[in-house]
C-alpha positions in Angstrom: -44.8 48.2 13.6 -43.5 45.2 11.7 -44.4 46.1 8.1 -44.2 44.4 4.8 -44.2 46.5 1.6 -45.0 44.6 -1.5 -43.6 46.2 -4.7 -45.5 44.8 -7.7 -45.8 48.0 -9.8 -43.3 46.8 -12.4 -43.9 43.1 -12.8 -47.0 42.2 -10.9 -47.2 39.2 -8.6 -47.8 35.5 -8.8 -48.0 32.8 -6.1 -44.6 31.4 -6.9 -43.0 34.9 -6.9 -44.6 35.6 -3.5 -43.3 32.4 -1.8 -39.8 32.9 -3.4 -39.7 36.5 -2.1 -40.7 35.3 1.4 -37.8 32.9 1.3 -35.4 35.8 0.8 -36.7 37.7 3.8 -36.3 34.9 6.3 -38.7 32.1 5.8 -37.4 28.5 6.0 -38.9 26.7 3.0 -38.0 23.2 4.5 -40.4 23.9 7.4 -43.1 25.0 4.9 -42.5 21.9 2.8 -43.0 19.6 5.8 -46.3 21.4 6.7 -47.5 21.1 3.1 -46.8 17.4 2.9 -49.3 16.9 5.7 -52.0 18.4 3.4 -50.9 17.5 -0.2 -50.7 13.7 -0.6 -49.2 13.8 -4.1 -45.5 13.5 -4.3 -43.7 16.8 -4.7 -40.4 18.6 -3.8 -39.9 22.2 -3.1 -36.7 24.0 -3.7 -35.3 27.4 -5.0 -32.5 28.5 -7.3 -30.7 31.8 -7.7 -31.4 33.6 -10.9 -30.5 37.0 -12.4 -33.3 38.9 -13.9 -32.2 42.0 -16.0 -29.3 42.5 -13.6 -31.1 41.7 -10.3 -30.2 38.7 -8.3 -33.4 36.9 -7.2 -34.8 33.7 -6.1 -37.0 31.4 -8.3 -39.2 28.7 -6.7 -38.8 25.2 -8.1 -41.7 22.8 -7.7 -41.4 19.2 -9.0 -44.4 17.0 -9.1 -45.7 14.1 -11.2 -49.1 15.6 -11.5 -50.4 16.5 -14.9 -50.2 20.1 -15.8 -53.9 20.8 -16.2 -55.1 18.8 -13.2 -57.9 20.4 -11.3 -59.8 20.2 -8.0 -63.0 21.5 -6.7 -62.9 24.4 -4.2 -64.8 22.3 -1.7 -62.1 19.5 -1.8 -59.3 22.0 -1.2 -61.3 23.7 1.5 -61.7 20.4 3.4 -58.1 19.5 3.0 -57.0 22.8 4.7 -59.7 22.6 7.4 -58.7 19.0 8.3 -55.0 19.8 8.3 -52.7 20.4 11.3 -51.9 23.9 10.3 -52.2 26.7 12.9 -55.6 28.4 12.8 -54.1 31.6 11.4 -52.4 29.7 8.6 -55.7 27.9 7.8 -57.6 31.2 7.8 -55.3 32.9 5.4 -55.1 30.0 3.0 -58.9 29.5 3.1 -59.5 33.3 2.4 -57.1 33.3 -0.6 -58.9 30.2 -2.1 -62.4 31.6 -1.2 -61.4 34.9 -3.0 -60.5 33.1 -6.1 -63.6 30.8 -5.9 -65.9 33.8 -5.6 -64.4 35.5 -8.7 -64.4 32.2 -10.7 -68.1 31.5 -9.7 -69.1 35.0 -10.9 -67.2 34.8 -14.2 -68.6 31.3 -15.0 -72.0 31.8 -13.6 -71.7 29.0 -11.1 -71.7 28.7 -7.3 -68.8 28.6 -4.9 -69.6 25.0 -3.9 -69.5 23.9 -7.6 -66.4 25.8 -8.7 -63.6 23.7 -9.8 -60.2 25.2 -10.3 -58.0 24.5 -13.3 -54.6 26.2 -13.0 -55.4 27.2 -9.4 -56.3 23.6 -8.4 -53.0 22.0 -9.3 -50.4 20.9 -6.7 -48.1 23.8 -7.7 -50.8 26.4 -7.0 -51.8 24.8 -3.7 -48.1 25.0 -2.7 -48.0 28.6 -3.7 -51.1 29.6 -1.8 -50.9 27.5 1.3 -47.1 28.1 1.5 -47.6 31.8 1.3 -50.1 31.6 4.1 -47.7 29.8 6.3 -44.8 32.1 5.4 -46.9 35.2 6.2 -47.9 33.8 9.5 -44.3 32.7 10.3 -42.9 36.3 10.1 -45.6 37.7 12.4 -46.2 40.7 10.1 -48.4 43.3 11.6 -49.2 45.4 8.5 -48.9 45.0 4.7 -48.7 47.9 2.3 -48.7 47.3 -1.5 -47.9 49.4 -4.5 -50.4 49.8 -7.3 -50.5 46.5 -9.2 -49.1 45.9 -12.7 -51.3 43.4 -14.6 -49.9 43.4 -18.1 -51.7 43.5 -21.5 -52.5 41.4 -24.4 -53.8 37.8 -24.4 -53.0 34.5 -22.7 -54.0 30.9 -23.4 -55.4 29.1 -20.4 -57.6 25.9 -19.9 -60.7 27.7 -21.1 -59.0 29.1 -24.2 -57.7 32.5 -25.3 -58.4 35.1 -22.7 -57.6 38.8 -22.4 -55.0 40.2 -19.9 -55.7 40.7 -17.1 -57.7 37.5 -17.0 -61.3 37.9 -16.0 -60.8 36.3 -12.6 -57.7 38.4 -11.9 -59.6 41.6 -12.8 -62.6 40.6 -10.6 -60.3 40.0 -7.7 -58.6 43.4 -8.1 -61.7 45.4 -8.2 -61.2 48.6 -6.0 -57.5 48.1 -6.0 -55.3 50.6 -7.8 -53.7 49.2 -10.9 -50.4 50.4 -12.5 -50.4 51.2 -16.2 -47.9 49.2 -18.2 -47.2 48.5 -21.9 -45.9 45.0 -21.2 -47.6 42.3 -23.4 -48.2 39.3 -21.2 -49.7 38.3 -17.9 -47.9 39.9 -15.0 -50.4 39.3 -12.2 -52.1 35.9 -11.9 -55.4 35.1 -10.1 -53.3 33.6 -7.3 -51.1 36.7 -7.0 -54.2 38.9 -7.0 -55.9 36.9 -4.3 -52.8 37.0 -2.1 -52.8 40.7 -2.5 -56.6 41.0 -1.7 -56.2 38.9 1.4 -53.1 40.1 3.2 -52.8 43.8 2.1 -54.0 46.5 4.5 -53.2 49.6 2.4 -52.3 50.5 -1.1 -49.7 53.3 -1.6 -46.1 54.0 -2.5 -43.4 52.8 -0.1 -43.9 54.3 3.4 -41.4 55.9 5.7 -39.8 52.9 7.2 -36.5 51.4 8.5 -35.7 48.7 6.0 -34.4 45.4 7.5 -34.7 42.8 4.8 -35.3 42.8 1.0 -36.5 39.9 -1.0 -36.8 39.4 -4.8 -39.1 36.7 -6.0 -38.5 35.9 -9.7 -41.1 34.8 -12.2 -40.4 32.2 -14.8 -40.8 34.5 -17.8 -38.2 37.0 -19.1 -39.2 40.4 -20.5 -37.0 42.7 -22.6 -38.1 45.8 -20.8 -37.8 45.1 -17.1 -36.8 42.5 -14.5 -39.5 40.0 -13.9 -39.4 40.1 -10.0 -41.7 41.0 -7.2 -39.9 42.9 -4.4 -40.8 42.4 -0.7 -39.4 45.0 1.7 -39.7 44.1 5.4 -39.1 46.7 8.1 -40.4 48.9 10.9 -42.8 51.7 10.4 
């Protein structure tokens, strides 16, 4: 069985780290970029660069866009864009499920409804690329099962559009309910709402690495650097 093991027990997971890791295990980002441009009308470019995080060679996703950093869209707007797109049905379903997961969490946190939820960080072009791109990448590899380690979330506080929030952010924690978390002393956000929603959507089982024949390994790098560990998410693709 073609299986993906997601190792996010050291440095969590974010949308850009996910898509970068997928690029290291065989996904062609140029194909993903072309598909994304049929959905996202704003100008953007998608590329990667090789970086070294605490001694580990990894890939970092580079997104260039003229959109303002704190631009936001309503969930209903993003939903319609995906539904009306030319993506494969499986790609649409995965992307819609990830956004819906975030919308449900945000609506609960802010005492709103899914229809009225508007995304701040998650509604920008970069996050749309992370989420929809990950959905396309996952479908492209025809993965049959996904197993994930307990999730590292981080500690401390982070400043977002709403102000100073605890880590894990409320939406992240809401999404990760019933999912095993990994204790860490790291101060800072390791897992984002986007990363948590990706995990919630595509993972079938949470455990340590299974007995498997490893075929490909991908390291997706985050933008931050930590003194204690490499800021990477590891994707291991193989047969179980």
